[in-house]
N, C-alpha and C positions, 0 to 999 in steps of 0.2 A: 166549045159546046154551046148550043143555043138555049139551054135551060139554066136556071139559077136556083138558089136555095128557096127563093120565094115560090117559084114554080113547083118545086118538089113538095113543099109544105101545103100549097093550095090543092094540089092533086090528091094528097093524102086526106085532106079534109073532106073532099068529095066522096071518098070511098068509105069513110068512117062516120059513125054517129058522134057528133060533137057534144061532149058533156058540158054542163054548166060550169063556167070557170069560177074560181074562188074570188070573192070580192074583197075590197079593202086591202089591196096588195101593199100599198105604201103606208106603213104604220111606224110608230116609234120603236127604237130598240128596246125600251122598257116593256112595251106591250108584247114584243116577241118573246122576251124572257118569261113573262107572266103566263102566256097562253100556250107556249110550245108551238110546234108545227104539226098539228094532228092531221093536216091534209096530206102530208107526205107518207102515203101508205106503204111505200116500198122499203122504207128504212126499217131495220130491225128494232131500232129504238126510237121512241117519240122524242120530240124536243127540238133542240136548237139547230141553227145552221152553222156551217163552218166558214170562217172568213176567207176571202179571196186574196187578202194581202193588199187590196186596192181600196182605200178608205171610202172614196166617193161611190164606188161600185157597191161596196157593202151596204152603204146607206140606202141605196135604191133597192137592194135585195133583202131588206130586213135583217141584215147582219151577215149575209153570204149565201152560198149554195146549200140546199138541204142536205143533211147528212145522208150517206148511202146513195149518192147520185152518180150515175154514169154520164159524164159530160162530154159531148162531142164538140170539139173545136174545129170548125170548118173555115180555113183561112187561106187568103191569097198570100203567097210567100213574100211578095213585094211590100206587104204591110207589116212585116216582122212579127208574125204570130208567136214565134218562140219567146218573145219578151213576156207574153202573158204566162207561158208555161214556167218561165223563170220566176216571175212574181208569185205565182201560186205556190211555188216550192219553198218560199221563205217563211211560211206560216206554221208548218208542222213537219213531222217526219215524212220524208218523201222518197219514194222509190222511182228513180228516173230511168226509163228504158230508152237508151240512146241508140239510134240506128244509122244515122248519116254522118255524124261527126264524133271525133274521139272525146273521151272524158276531159282531157286537159284543155281542149278548145272550149268546151262548154263552161268549165270552171273559170276560164279566162274571160268569157262573155259576162259571167256573173260579176266579176271584179270590175270590169269596164262600166257596167251599169250600176255600180255601187250597191250590189245586192249581196246579202250573206248567203253562203252555200253550206252552212253548218248542218242543215237538216238532210242533206243529200246522201243517198246511197244509190250507186249506179248499178243497173242491170245492163252490163256492157255488151250489147248485141253487135255494135259496130266492130269490135275487135275480133268477132267470130267470122266475119266475111272472108272467105277463102282459107280459113284456118284448117278446116277439115281436109280439104284438098281431094275429095273423092265425090263421086256421084251421090246425090242425096244430101248435099250441104244444106239446102233450103229447109228440108224436113227437120234436120238436126237443129237448125236455128230456131224454128218456130216451137219445137218441142222444148228446147232450152228455156225460151222465154215463158212458155206456158208453165213449166215446172217451177220456175222462179216465182211467178205470180201466185201460183197455188200455195207456195210455202209461206206466204205473208200472212201473219196472224195478228199483228199489232192493231190496236184500236185507233180509230179516227186518224188515219194516215192518208197521204196522197199517193196515187200511182200516176205517173206521167208516161204516156206512150208517144214518143217523138221519133217516128210517126206511125200511125196505123196504116197509112198508105204503103209503107215499106212491107208490112206483113201481108197486105192484100195483094201485093205484086209478086210475092214469092211463088216459085214453081212447085206448089204442093196441092194436095187434094183440097177441094172446097170445104170438106168436113173438118179439116185441121184448122182452117181459117175461122170457120164458124165456132169451133170449139174454143179457140183462143179468145174470141170476142165474148162468148158465153161465160167463160171463166173470169174475164175482167169484170163483167157485169155482176156476177155472183159475188166476187170478192169485194166489190164496192158495198154490197149489202152486209156481208159477213163482218167486215171491219168497221162498218158504220162511217166509212171515210168517203173520199172523192177519187174517182178515176177520170183522168182527162185524156181523151183519145184524139190526137191531132190528125185531121185529114186534110191533105193539100187540095186546095180548090181545083175542081175539074179533073181530078186524078182517078176517080172511080166512075164506072158506068152508072147510069141513073137507077137501075134496079138495085144494085148493091148499096148505093147511097141511101135509097129510101128505106131499106131494111135496117140500116144502122140508125137513121133518123127515128124510125119507129121504136127501136129499142131504147134510144137515149132518153134519159130523164131530163136533161138540159141540152139545148143546142145553142152554141155561141158562134156567130159568124163574124169574121174579121176581114175587112175589105179596104181597098184604096181607090180613091176617085181623083179625077183632075178637076179642080175648080178654078177657073180663070188661069192663072199662071202658077198655081200651087198644087202639089199633091196633098190630099187630105186623107188621113187614116181614120177609119170609123169601125165600130163594132156594134152588134145588136144581139139580143137574146130573145129570139122569137118563141122559144119553148122552155117552160119549166113545169114539169109534170106535177099536177095537183095544185098549182098556183097560177095566178094571172101573170103572164109573161110581160116583159118590158116592151112597150110599144115604140119607144124612141131609139134612134141611133145615137151613139155617143162618139164624139170626136176624141182622139187621143194623140199624144206624142210619145216618143221614146227618148227619155233623158236619164234620170236616175230611176230606172225602172219604167213602168207604164204610168203616164201622167194624163189624167182626163182633162180635156179642154171644156170648161163650163160655158164658154161664150156661145151665143146663139147666132145662127146665120141670119142675115138681113136680106129679105126678099127684094 
């Protein structure tokens, strides 16, 4: 496709009135605890952020993502975006919706990255593929996932959707897809937790992607570039609703989980 996340966000800005962004984004952790996060109007409770499990990222985000956020992870598969999903899952109770790989493979990935999987509860959509064996399988799959998400009532949890592209590709009515997204969004508020919806880069049409970006409280883009003779993995967070987003791209490596590279490029 000829358009990028930057094009989508720029086009959205032209169509909407841009509200004044919140100043003083980069403050100390102690100030975060003292003041709370009153700017995040969509959370049912005022107050703190939830840690991402990546220390340097938390430092730049005043402690993590705002509670009650629907987070869109827009990633190039070559950059291993699933490593971020794994890392996010290590901080608190996490409901992981797996669609493309079996549970045992994902748990093996955690071990190879030296990450704990103690907090994981799987909503195993992968095992349903072809299980019903009759016409209408796709509708049964999305209804199953929707019902499971609706049943979650614990506070301050994670829900990982790996991937939302899978559900958008199902042969079901658009209203069922939209209902699934709406319920994910609502549950993020009701649980005061975080919902991470992974979208494979260039997998959706521009109109569908814009609608999801518009709904999202946070957008995180994960990409890979060729610099000289090296592949360089980077990520950025161009949108955090109610707060000033991060303007810089961060380099990272995959080792024992996600490791941020704090070195600077020399022009």
